[in-house]
C-alpha positions, 0 to 999 in steps of 0.5 A: 500500500502507498500514501495514495490509499487514504480516507481524506487528503486535504492540505491545510487552508489559511482559514484553519491555519491556527488549528492543530492538524493531525495525520494518522498512521493506523492499521485499521481503517474503521479506527481511522474513520472514527478518529476522523469523526472525533476530530471533525467535532473539535473546532481547534483540530483538523484531520489531515490524512490517514495512511496505513504504513510508516513509509507513507507516514514519512511521506505525509510528514515530508509533504504536509507537515501536520502538527501531530502524527498519531501512530499505531504501535501495531505497525511494529515497535522496532520499525516505529523506533527507527521511523521516529528517528527518521522523522526527526532527521527531516527537521520538521515541527511535526510531533509524534504521539504513539498509541497502542492496545497495550503499552509497557513501561519499557516500551514507553522509555524506548519511544521517549528516547527515540523522540515520541512526545505522546504515549497513550493507549487505544482504550483511553477515553476520547477526551483523554486522546484529545488532551494528549494531541493538544498537549503534544502539539503545544510542545509538551511531552504527554504520558497517560498516567494509567500506563504506569503501575501506580503513582511515582513520587516526585524525586526532588523531595526525596533525592536529597537523601541520596549519597553523592554516588547514588546521585551520580548513578541516578543521573546516569540511569535517567540518561538511559545508561545501562549498569555496565555503562554506568560502571565504566563511566564511574569507574566501579563494578556493575555489581556495585551499580546494582547495590546503589540502585537498590538503595536508590529504590529504597530511598525514593520509593520508585519501582524500577529503573523505568520509574526513575527515568519517567519520574525524572522527566516528570520533575523536569516538566517534560511529562504531563500526566492527567489526573484520574 
C-alpha cells in the first residue's frame, strides 16, 4: 500500500491555519474513520490524512507537515523506533504521539528516547486522546498516567537523601545508561551499580529503573500526566 490509499487528503487552508492538524498512521481503517469523526467535532483540530504504513507516514510528514502524527504501535515497535528517528532527521515541527492496545513501561522509555512526545493507549477515553494531541502539539511531552503501575513520587523531595554516588548513578540511569555503562563511566563494578540502585529504590520509593527515568522527566516538566 502507498500514501495514495487514504480516507481524506486535504492540505491545510489559511482559514484553519491556527488549528492543530493531525495525520494518522493506523492499521485499521474503521479506527481511522472514527478518529476522523472525533476530530471533525473539535473546532481547534483538523484531520489531515490517514495512511496505513510508516513509509507513507514519512511521506505525509515530508509533504504536509501536520502538527501531530498519531501512530499505531501495531505497525511494529522496532520499525516505529527507527521511523521516529527518521522523522526527526527531516527537521520538521511535526510531533509524534504513539498509541497502542497495550503499552509497557519499557516500551514507553524506548519511544521517549527515540523522540515520541505522546504515549497513550487505544482504550483511553476520547477526551483523554484529545488532551494528549493538544498537549503534544503545544510542545509538551504527554504520558497517560494509567500506563504506569501506580503513582511515582516526585524525586526532588526525596533525592536529597541520596549519597553523592547514588546521585551520580541516578543521573546516569535517567540518561538511559545501562549498569555496565554506568560502571565504566564511574569507574566501579556493575555489581556495585546494582547495590546503589537498590538503595536508590529504597530511598525514593520508585519501582524500577523505568520509574526513575519517567519520574525524572516528570520533575523536569517534560511529562504531563492527567489526573484520574
